[in-house]
N, C-alpha and C positions, 0 to 999 in steps of 0.2 A: 512343425507344430510350434505355435507361439508359446514362449515362456510365460507362465501365469503372472510373474512379477515384473517382467521386462517392460511392459507398457507403463507401469508406475515409475520405473526408473527413467524412462524416456520423457514422461510427463514432467518429472522433477527437473530434468535437464532443460526442458523448454522454459520452465518457470525461472530457473536460474539465469537463462538468457533473456528473459522478459519478452519472449515471443508468444503472441496470442495463438491459440490452437483450439481444435475441437476434437473430442473423442466420439467415435461412432461405434455403436455396439449392436450386434444382432441380438434382438430380444425376443423375436417370435418368428416361427416358421410354419407355413401351411403347405403341405405337398413337398415337392422336390425343390431343393435350394442349394446354391453353391457352397455355403458354409453352415456350420452348426450354430445354435444359439450360444452366445457368449463370445463368439469371435469378434474381434474389434480392430480398429485402426485409428491412427491419429493423423489429423490433417493440419497443416500449417503452411502459411505463405502460398496458398492456392494449389498445393500439391500434397501427395501422400508422403507423410513423414515417417510413419512406422506402421507395420502390420498389414493385414488385408481382410476384407470381408468376402473375398471370392474372386476379385478381379472382374474383368469385362465391363460391360456398360453399366451394370448396377453399381459397381464401385465408382465409376466416373460420375454417375448421377449423384451419388452420396458425397463425393468430393466437392462437386459443384454446389450442392446444397449447404454443406458445412462451410464452404468459403463465403457463400452469401450470408449465412448467419453471423460469421465473424465480421463481415462488413458492416453489420449493424452497430458494432462497437459496444455491445452490452452483453451481460450474461444471459444465455438462452438455454433452455432444455426442452426438448420436444421429441415426440415419436412420429415417424412417418411410415406409412405402409406402401410398399412397392410391389405391384403385381409383376411376376416374372413372365411377361408376355413378349411377343415379337416387338411390340411398341417400345418396350424397355430394352430391346436388343438381347433378350434372353429367351431361351426356349425350354426352360425347366418346367414351366406351367404352374409353378407354385406361387407363393406369396411370402414376402419377407418384411418384417417390421424392424426398423432401425431407430435406435435412440441416439439423439444428438445432444451433446453438452459442450458449450463453449467456455473457454477460459481466457480472460483478459488480464494477464498478470501486470501488476504494478507494485513496485517496492514502496512501502510506506516511507514517508519522509518525516524526519524530526528536524525542525528548524530552531536553532538556538541563536538568539540575539545576544552577542557577546562572545569573546574568545579568551576568557581568562582561565583560571585554574579549574573551576568546576566544569565550564563549557568544554575544555579540552579533555577532561576526564570522561565526560559523557560521550564525546566524539570517539574516544578510544574504545568505547563499548559498542560501537556500531555493529560489528559482526554478531554480537549476542542479542542486540535489539532486532536484528533482521530488517534493518531499515537503512535508508540513505540519510546520513547526518550532515547537515550543513550549518556551519558557524558563520554569522554575519556580524561584522564589526566596522565601526566608523573610523577606526585608527589605521595607520599603516602597519605593515607586518613588523617593522622595526620597533614600533611602540608597544607591541603586545608583550605582556608579562604574565606568566613565564614565556620564554621564546617558544614558538611553535615547533614541534618536531618535524624534521625533514621528511621522514617516512610517517605517514599518518593515514588513519582509517576513515577520515572525514574530509569534507570540502570546506574551504574558507573563502568567503566573499568579503573583500574590503571595499566599502562603499561610503561615500560622504554622508548620505542620508539614509541610515538603516531603516528608519521608520517607514520610508516609502516602499520598502520591499514587502511590507505587510500586505499591500494591495495586490501583489502579483504572485506570491507563493501559493501553491496548491491549497484548495480549501480543505483537503483531507489531512493537511500537515498537523503534526503534534508540535505545538509551539511553546518554547521556553524563553523567558525574558530574564537576562542576567548580565547586563552591560556594566561598564565601569562607572556609569553615571546614573544616579537616581532620577534625575530630570529626564534623561533619555529613556530610562525604563518606563517612566510614567507616560511619555508620548507614544512609545511603541505599544504599551498595554492598551491605552485608550483607542488607538487606531485598530488594534486587533479586536477589541470589544465592539467597536463600531461596525466592523465587518461582520462579526457575529457568526462565523461559519466553522471555526476550528473545533474539532472534537475534544481537544485538550489545550488549555491555555494556562501555563504555570508561570509564576513569578518567584524568583529566589528572594529570600529574606525572612525576617522574623515576623511574628504576629504584630509586633509594634509597628514595623514598617508597613505591613498591610493595612493596619488601622489608619495610618496617615494617608495612604494611597486611596483607601475607600472614601475618606472624607473629601479628598480632592476630586475624585471621580464622580462622587455624588453631586458635587457643586457643578460639574460639567453636564449633569442631566442623566447620568446612568442610573438605572433602577436597581433595587435590591436583587431582583431576579438576575439581572445581567452581572452584577458583582458576584453573585453566588457561583457563577460559572468559572471564576478564576480560582486556581489552586495556589494558595500561599499560606503557610510555607509548603514547598514542594517536597515530594518524597513519600515513600510508604512507611518510613519510620523516622524518628527523631533521636538517633543514637549518638551522633557525632557531628561536629562542625568541620571535620577534616574534608577537604575537597573530594577525595576519592570515595569517602563514605557517603557524602551527599549524592555523588554521581551514581553510585550503586543503588542507593535508596530510590533515587529518581527514575533510574532505568527500570527498577521493579514496578514502579507505578505506571510507567509508560507501557510496559508489557501487559499489565492488567487492563489498561485502556484498550490496547490493540486487540486483546483477546475478547473483550466485551463487544467491540465493533464487529469482529469476525462473527461472533454468535448472533449479532443483530442483523447480519447480512449487509453491512455497510461496506461497499467496495471502495478501496483506496484509489481506484482509477477514475472515479466519478468526481469531477471537480467543476467549479464554476467556470 
């Protein structure tokens, strides 16, 4: 007999591995059937990953259908009725309704332009953010202050033209701009605003800095509506200018955004 909680644990394992999968549940029975309502299995990689809905040809048909749904690359939920006839390779003579639901896992990405004090502190919070954090900086590693930790929870990309990365990072990324240069901040921000797809775009700095930036961005043709999408100053609270305090406040804000996106059904795996 299947453990009533075991399937949840297996689903969590697959999520942690980032492996797309489908849950198949027996939701209806008419006449004789190989399993009771509520029986379920998990399909991943074209094969049975966990559980059973009774074995035989019915199970194989369900695996094939789940695999086909996963091949569509999008979230799908649907019910399919299977007559248990000789055509289906069954002789029970009944009818089974199966519910299919697919899961395309993708870890949300937080992209931070800059690798200074606050950026590194945000990177260290990656496990709590439940996201992949990437720091992008135009300097060499030896030029970064403070020095980057050898063991770190985040990735760092050293690249000559950080602003060019704006065009290739996933559209679902939560983006933060905090480089060592105000001029570079402005170029990255303008490029991100022009792309106009990121669910969160934040700029570190004071209201005074944002006032100057708004003036320059307006001169470049950006509208008030586009400017309103930028978060500056960043963070859920303004309690301290200490880097770790800013990082924690910003992480809280990012978690709020991620939760809102989840409620709205915005999948992080769907990108341009």
